[in-house]
C-alpha positions, 0 to 999 in steps of 0.5 A: 547933412550939416557938420557941426563946427569942429572948433566948438566940438573940440572945445567940448571934447577938451572940457570933458577931457580935462574933467577926466584928466582931473580924476586921473591926476587925483589917483596918479600918485597912488599908482607910481609905486604899484606893480601893475604890469607883468612887463614892468621890472617891479612885477619881475622882482615880485615873481622872482621873490615868489619863485625863491620862496616856493618849494613846489617842484619845477615840473608842476610850476605854472610855467611848465604848462605854458607852450614851449615856444611861448616860454621865451616870448618877448611881450609886445611893448604897448603905449602907456596910458595917461595915468601912468605917464602922469605919475611918471612924469609928475605932470597933469594929463592935460599937459601931456601931448601923446604922439607915440601911437598915432591917435586922433587928437581931435576925437570922434564926430559929435554923433558918436558921443550922442549915440553912446549917451543914448545906447540901448541894451548894454546888458545884452550880448552884441550881435555876433555878426555885426550886421548893422556895422557891416551894412554901413561899411558896405555903403561906405566902401562899396564892397558887399557886406558878405566880404566884410568881417569886423574885429576888436581892432584890426589887431584882432583880425591879424591874429585871427588870419594867422590862427586860421592859416598858419601851421606850426613852423610856417613862415610870414614875410614882412618888410621892416621897418613896419608895424611890429604887430605882424612879427609878434603875432607870428611868434605867438602862433608859432610861425617864423618871420622872414624880413625883407628890409625896405630900400633907402627911402622906405620903398619896398624891395619887390624883386627881393620879395619875389625871390624870397617867396620863391626860395623860402615859401612863406604863407603870408606877406604882410604889406602896410600902405601907407606904411607905418612909420614912414608913410610909403605907399604900395603902388598898383604894379607892386601889389599886382606883382606880389599878388601873382606869387603863390602867397596870401597877401594881407594889405593893411590900410589903417592910414589909407584915408590920409594918403589921398590915394584910392583903397584897394578894398574892392580888389578882394573880389578879383584876387583869391589871395588878397585881404585888406584891413582897415580901422576906425582908430585913426580917421574916426578917433575910435582907438579906445573902442577898438573897431577894425574891419577886413575885406576878404575873398568869399572863399576865405571868409567863411573859415574866419567866421568859424574861428572868431570869437562870437561876441568880439565887437562890443555893443558900444563899439558897434554903436560908435562906429555906425554913428561915425559913419553918419558924418562923412564931412567930419571924417574928411575934415580930419584928413585936411 
């Protein structure tokens, strides 16, 4: 397949982005003083004012129905969208270069926009098993489709793994600095986090991980390779050492295509305690459509199938991901 010129495509994407930016900028001023988020100080003030006026007994207030461990949960801090940044900075969205979330600045392959433009059946619920996408991923990765589960981003799968494996009071282990979603989801699911900091240079402290697993008995170890934010890789020997421990290992390979190192996705056929996660957000430029996937041992995946939301991957997301996989040359170009 001949890959269309990325420069022509990027120009077309830029034109569409500019048109969208004009629409965003037109409404940006109206957002600047509006409390839109429960994370914002302005919304906190509104809530505080409402509490001061209410005469409802404390025992029947809304917060009293929330699970105890969530009443003090610190919310995850996500990135701000273009319209909020535009209003805050007083700059047009086209003048803002976002570097805070490692989003692909070039966008997806042209086949994605074409497929979305001719998408059929948006009025029908999506395939709950994402069969078409799982078949395409099996061809792309070389692992059988029966090992693959697709999610609304890899974030959904991280939470699903925890919901299926963690009992209240269980522990996970992670190695900061790293992706903070692991610790956040652990808190949501009533688990505690054991932190084994990385060594100077950001390599894993494998002896400390081994000792900590043996002494504190976490149920899951989360590893990221390449690591976010430093790019350090987990070596084969390091991974095998940790896999020999009595613990479930979740290897997050969100950036593996940029490492020029082989994925360990096929290892799940040999290790009952390994899960490998991947995403379309980075190399395929589909962060806004939320498509992630994981490879699981067959002895684990059946339980995640039971617990996952039935229509978790939208029609548009599956169409876009399948279209992206039809242009491997473009995807490889993104890695140069």
